[in-house]
C-alpha positions as CSV (number, residue, x, y, z in Angstrom):
1,M,-0.1,41.2,-25.3
2,L,-1.0,44.0,-27.6
3,G,-2.7,43.1,-30.9
4,L,-0.6,43.7,-34.0
5,L,-2.9,46.4,-35.3
6,T,-2.9,48.2,-31.9
7,V,0.9,48.2,-31.7
8,H,1.2,49.5,-35.3
9,C,-1.3,52.3,-34.4
10,I,0.7,53.2,-31.3
11,M,4.1,53.0,-33.0
12,S,3.0,55.1,-36.0
13,I,2.0,57.9,-33.5
14,L,5.2,57.5,-31.4
15,L,7.5,57.5,-34.5
16,R,6.1,60.9,-35.5
17,S,7.6,62.4,-32.4
18,I,10.9,60.6,-32.5
19,P,13.7,62.4,-34.4
20,V,14.4,60.4,-37.6
21,R,16.9,60.9,-40.4
22,S,16.2,60.5,-44.1
23,L,17.4,57.3,-45.7
24,S,18.8,59.4,-48.5
25,T,21.4,61.0,-46.2
26,G,22.8,57.6,-45.3
27,T,23.2,58.6,-41.7
28,S,20.4,56.4,-40.2
29,T,21.0,53.2,-42.0
30,F,21.2,50.3,-39.5
31,P,24.9,49.3,-39.2
32,L,24.8,45.8,-40.6
33,P,27.9,44.0,-41.6
34,P,28.1,41.8,-44.8
35,K,25.7,38.9,-44.3
36,P,27.0,35.3,-44.6
37,P,25.3,33.3,-47.4
38,S,22.2,31.3,-46.7
39,N,20.3,28.7,-48.8
40,P,16.5,28.8,-48.4
41,N,15.9,25.7,-50.6
42,I,18.0,23.0,-49.1
43,L,15.3,20.3,-48.5
44,K,13.9,18.3,-51.4
45,Q,10.9,16.0,-51.6
46,T,12.3,12.5,-51.3
47,H,9.3,10.4,-50.4
48,E,8.3,7.7,-52.9
49,Q,4.7,6.6,-53.0
50,G,4.1,3.3,-51.4
51,T,6.9,3.6,-48.9
52,S,6.1,2.9,-45.2
53,Y,8.0,4.3,-42.2
54,G,8.9,3.7,-38.6
55,T,7.7,7.2,-37.8
56,I,5.8,10.0,-39.5
57,V,6.3,13.5,-38.1
58,I,3.6,16.1,-39.1
59,G,5.1,19.6,-39.0
60,G,8.4,21.2,-39.5
61,G,8.6,23.8,-36.8
62,H,10.8,23.7,-33.6
63,A,9.1,20.6,-32.2
64,G,8.9,18.9,-35.5
65,C,12.5,19.4,-36.3
66,E,13.6,18.0,-32.9
67,A,11.2,15.0,-33.5
68,L,12.6,14.4,-37.0
69,S,16.2,14.5,-35.7
70,S,15.7,12.1,-32.8
71,S,13.4,9.7,-34.6
72,S,15.7,9.4,-37.7
73,T,18.5,8.2,-35.5
74,L,16.4,5.2,-34.5
75,T,14.1,4.4,-37.5
76,S,13.0,5.4,-41.0
77,T,11.2,8.7,-40.6
78,L,9.1,10.9,-42.9
79,C,8.5,14.6,-42.5
80,I,5.2,15.9,-43.9
81,T,4.8,19.6,-44.0
82,Q,3.0,22.2,-46.2
83,K,6.1,24.0,-47.4
84,L,9.6,22.4,-47.3
85,S,11.1,25.9,-47.7
86,Q,9.5,26.9,-44.4
87,V,11.1,24.1,-42.3
88,G,12.9,25.7,-39.4
89,E,11.3,29.1,-39.9
90,L,11.4,31.5,-37.0
91,S,7.8,32.7,-37.1
92,C,7.7,35.2,-34.2
93,N,10.5,36.6,-32.1
94,P,13.9,35.9,-33.8
95,S,15.5,35.2,-30.5
96,I,16.7,31.9,-29.0
97,G,17.1,31.4,-25.3
98,G,16.9,34.0,-22.5
99,I,16.1,33.7,-18.8
100,G,14.8,30.2,-18.2
101,K,14.4,29.4,-21.9
102,G,18.2,29.3,-22.4
103,H,18.4,26.4,-20.0
104,L,15.9,24.5,-22.1
105,V,17.9,25.1,-25.3
106,R,21.0,23.8,-23.6
107,E,19.1,20.7,-22.3
108,I,17.8,20.1,-25.9
109,D,21.4,20.3,-27.1
110,A,22.6,17.9,-24.4
111,L,20.2,15.4,-25.9
112,D,21.7,16.0,-29.4
113,G,18.9,18.2,-30.5
114,V,18.8,20.7,-33.4
115,M,18.0,24.1,-31.9
116,G,21.3,24.8,-30.1
117,K,23.5,23.8,-33.1
118,A,21.3,25.8,-35.5
119,A,21.3,28.8,-33.1
120,D,25.1,28.9,-33.0
121,L,25.2,28.8,-36.8
122,G,22.4,31.5,-37.2
123,C,23.4,33.8,-34.4
124,C,24.1,37.5,-35.1
125,H,24.2,38.7,-31.5
126,F,24.8,36.9,-28.2
127,R,24.7,37.8,-24.5
128,M,24.7,35.9,-21.3
129,L,21.8,37.5,-19.2
130,N,22.0,37.8,-15.4
131,E,25.8,37.3,-15.7
132,R,26.3,39.2,-12.4
133,K,24.1,36.7,-10.6
134,G,24.6,33.0,-9.7
135,T,25.1,30.4,-12.4
136,A,21.7,28.9,-11.8
137,V,19.8,32.0,-13.0
138,R,22.0,33.0,-15.9
139,G,20.4,32.8,-19.3
140,P,22.2,32.5,-22.6
141,R,20.4,34.4,-25.4
142,G,21.1,34.7,-29.0
143,Q,19.5,37.0,-31.6
144,M,19.0,35.1,-34.8
145,D,19.4,36.0,-38.4
146,R,16.2,34.3,-39.6
147,D,17.6,33.2,-42.9
148,L,20.8,31.8,-41.5
149,Y,18.9,30.0,-38.7
150,K,16.5,28.3,-41.1
151,S,19.3,27.3,-43.4
152,A,21.2,25.8,-40.5
153,V,18.2,23.8,-39.4
154,Q,17.6,22.5,-42.9
155,S,21.3,21.7,-43.4
156,I,21.3,19.6,-40.2
157,L,18.2,17.7,-41.2
158,S,19.4,17.2,-44.8
159,E,22.4,15.2,-43.5
160,K,20.1,12.6,-41.8
161,S,20.3,9.5,-44.0
162,N,17.2,7.9,-42.5
163,L,14.9,10.9,-43.2
164,D,12.5,11.5,-46.1
165,F,10.5,14.6,-46.9
166,L,7.0,15.2,-48.4
167,E,5.5,18.5,-49.1
168,G,1.8,18.3,-48.4
169,A,-0.9,18.2,-45.7
170,V,-2.2,15.4,-43.5
171,E,-6.0,15.3,-43.5
172,D,-6.7,12.1,-41.6
173,L,-5.3,9.3,-39.6
174,I,-5.5,5.6,-40.4
175,I,-7.0,3.9,-37.4
176,D,-7.0,0.2,-36.8
177,F,-7.6,-2.1,-33.8
178,D,-5.0,-4.2,-32.0
179,V,-5.5,-7.7,-30.6
180,D,-7.2,-6.3,-27.5
181,G,-9.6,-4.2,-29.5
182,E,-7.9,-0.9,-28.7
183,K,-7.6,1.7,-31.4
184,V,-4.1,2.2,-32.8
185,V,-2.7,4.6,-35.4
186,K,-1.4,2.9,-38.5
187,G,-0.5,5.9,-40.6
188,V,-1.9,9.0,-42.3
189,V,-3.9,10.2,-45.3
190,T,-2.6,13.2,-47.2
191,N,-4.5,15.9,-49.0
192,T,-3.8,14.0,-52.3
193,G,-5.5,10.9,-50.9
194,E,-2.3,8.9,-50.5
195,E,-2.2,6.6,-47.5
196,I,1.2,6.3,-45.8
197,L,1.7,3.6,-43.2
198,A,3.9,4.0,-40.1
199,D,4.5,2.4,-36.7
200,A,4.1,5.8,-35.0
201,V,2.8,9.2,-35.9
202,V,4.0,12.4,-34.2
203,V,1.8,15.5,-34.5
204,T,3.5,18.8,-33.8
205,T,0.5,21.1,-34.0
206,G,2.1,24.5,-33.6
207,T,-0.4,27.2,-34.7
208,F,-1.8,25.3,-37.7
209,L,-4.2,22.8,-36.1
210,G,-7.5,24.6,-36.7
211,G,-5.5,27.8,-36.6
212,T,-7.0,31.3,-36.3
213,L,-5.1,34.5,-36.9
214,M,-6.1,37.8,-35.2
215,C,-5.0,41.3,-36.1
216,G,-6.7,43.8,-33.9
217,L,-10.4,43.2,-34.2
218,E,-10.0,41.2,-37.4
219,R,-10.1,37.4,-37.2
220,Y,-9.5,35.0,-40.0
221,S,-8.5,31.4,-40.6
222,G,-4.8,30.6,-41.1
223,G,-1.7,28.9,-39.7
224,R,0.6,31.9,-40.0
225,H,1.5,34.8,-42.2
226,L,4.3,34.3,-44.7
227,R,7.2,36.6,-43.9
228,D,6.9,40.1,-45.2
229,S,3.6,39.3,-46.9
230,E,-0.2,39.5,-46.3
231,A,-0.5,35.9,-47.6
232,V,-1.1,33.2,-45.1
233,E,-0.3,29.5,-44.9
234,P,-3.6,27.5,-44.6
235,P,-4.5,25.9,-41.3
236,S,-4.9,22.2,-40.8
237,N,-8.7,22.1,-40.3
238,A,-9.3,18.5,-41.5
239,L,-6.8,17.0,-39.0
240,S,-8.4,19.1,-36.3
241,K,-11.7,17.5,-37.1
242,T,-10.1,14.1,-37.0
243,F,-8.9,14.7,-33.4
244,R,-12.3,16.0,-32.3
245,G,-13.9,12.9,-33.9
246,L,-11.6,10.7,-31.8
247,N,-12.8,12.5,-28.7
248,F,-9.4,14.3,-28.0
249,D,-9.6,17.5,-26.1
250,V,-8.6,20.2,-28.6
251,G,-7.6,23.6,-27.1
252,R,-5.8,26.6,-28.3
253,L,-2.6,28.3,-27.2
254,K,-2.0,32.0,-28.1
255,T,1.2,33.3,-29.6
256,G,2.0,36.9,-30.5
257,T,4.1,38.3,-33.3
258,P,6.0,41.5,-32.4
259,P,5.6,44.3,-34.9
260,R,8.5,44.9,-37.4
261,L,9.8,48.4,-37.5
262,N,11.7,49.8,-40.5
263,G,15.2,50.3,-39.1
264,D,15.7,53.3,-41.4
265,T,13.0,55.2,-39.5
266,I,14.9,55.1,-36.1
267,D,17.6,57.5,-34.9
268,Y,20.0,55.1,-33.2
269,D,21.9,58.0,-31.6
270,L,19.0,58.3,-29.2
271,L,19.3,54.6,-28.1
272,E,21.6,52.7,-25.8
273,K,24.0,50.4,-27.6
274,Q,24.1,46.8,-26.5
275,G,26.9,44.8,-28.0
276,S,27.5,41.0,-27.8
277,D,29.7,39.4,-25.1
278,S,33.4,39.7,-25.8
279,E,33.6,35.9,-25.7
280,P,30.1,34.5,-26.6
281,I,29.8,30.8,-25.6
282,G,26.7,29.9,-27.6
283,F,24.5,26.9,-27.0
284,D,26.3,23.9,-28.6
285,H,28.1,21.9,-25.9
286,V,30.4,20.1,-28.4
287,R,31.5,23.4,-29.9
288,Q,32.1,24.9,-26.5
289,F,34.0,21.8,-25.3
290,N,36.3,22.0,-28.3
291,G,37.0,25.7,-27.7
292,L,35.5,26.8,-31.1
293,R,34.2,30.3,-31.5
294,L,30.8,31.1,-33.0
295,P,31.1,31.0,-36.8
296,N,29.5,34.4,-37.5
297,E,31.1,36.2,-34.6
298,K,33.0,38.6,-36.8
299,D,29.7,39.6,-38.5
300,F,27.8,40.2,-35.2
301,I,25.5,43.2,-35.1
302,T,25.1,45.8,-32.3
303,C,21.6,45.8,-30.8
304,Y,20.0,49.0,-29.4
305,K,18.0,49.2,-26.2
306,T,15.0,51.4,-25.6
307,A,12.1,51.4,-23.1
308,T,8.5,52.3,-22.8
309,N,7.5,55.5,-20.9
310,E,4.3,57.2,-19.6
311,E,3.4,58.4,-23.1
312,T,3.7,54.8,-24.4
313,H,1.4,53.5,-21.6
314,R,-1.1,56.3,-22.3
315,L,-1.3,55.4,-25.9
316,C,-1.7,51.7,-25.1
317,L,-4.7,52.5,-22.9
318,E,-6.2,54.8,-25.5
319,Y,-6.2,52.1,-28.1
320,E,-7.1,49.3,-25.8
321,H,-10.5,48.9,-27.6
322,L,-8.6,47.6,-30.6
323,L,-7.1,44.6,-28.8
324,P,-8.1,41.2,-30.2
325,R,-11.1,39.5,-28.6
326,Y,-9.8,36.1,-27.4
327,D,-12.9,35.2,-25.6
328,G,-15.9,33.8,-27.5
329,A,-13.9,32.3,-30.4
330,E,-16.2,29.3,-30.6
331,G,-15.5,28.4,-27.0
332,D,-11.7,28.4,-27.4
333,G,-11.1,30.7,-24.5
334,T,-8.5,33.3,-23.9
335,G,-5.5,31.1,-24.9
């Protein structure tokens, strides 16, 4: 996968040769319909000091939200995350499902998960991929409005009566011994020094556990960039040290953020239109069973399709020396 800096270099050159129209003419503006309202600040801190829980979930990304939803149906649950406003954030590609992955989203929904319901509420474009082939290889895919999707996730979680929230970071685990002398987790220690007890602790590491960000040849510590900003959310280095101290194998998985292009610099007349399905089914089984349409269907956008060519490939090879160096990062490997 190309480093972000490399892609920006390549795209800046390519865009010079692509016919574009000035924003002032109003002819190249991306054809967006009115956007449904979203609320970015739904979740509030509800944890009271001294409260213990059945489960503590560390992290508010995709895995964290599913853990919070399922755990809170069984026992008292606490979500600890650095920014409550970022719970449910689509950090990378604002797309849900696709070939293979669409099956997983539907399976999560069959288990009463969050992602499928939120995807239907945040969807702005939907297609069933491989529709001409057999049902086993078809892949539902929705393009998400990132604000609507995040609002949908937070709305779903806010309705859970057995769920509390705490904005902060976990820096250590409380370890004790059971009657057989085996180590057991009894809770967590936050960055404020508060000790919170729980019967179980779920860690959804995402990109934050000892996180490293790479932009071209530049490498720096961080969990992820804040949207449309050079600012970064801090990594969870202390918790990473805790796991290493407990002799856990700590590895690193690599994710890649696609470059964002200014829609007003693209001549859409040159591109192939790709609309949504005439009757999009979405991901939520209950919604589909009841014959309900996707809520934002009247506001769906038209996507536009393009492809690489020989010139694109030449430029990628020309700037290959600017790709991130995944090897040698303190033995973390290629990811």
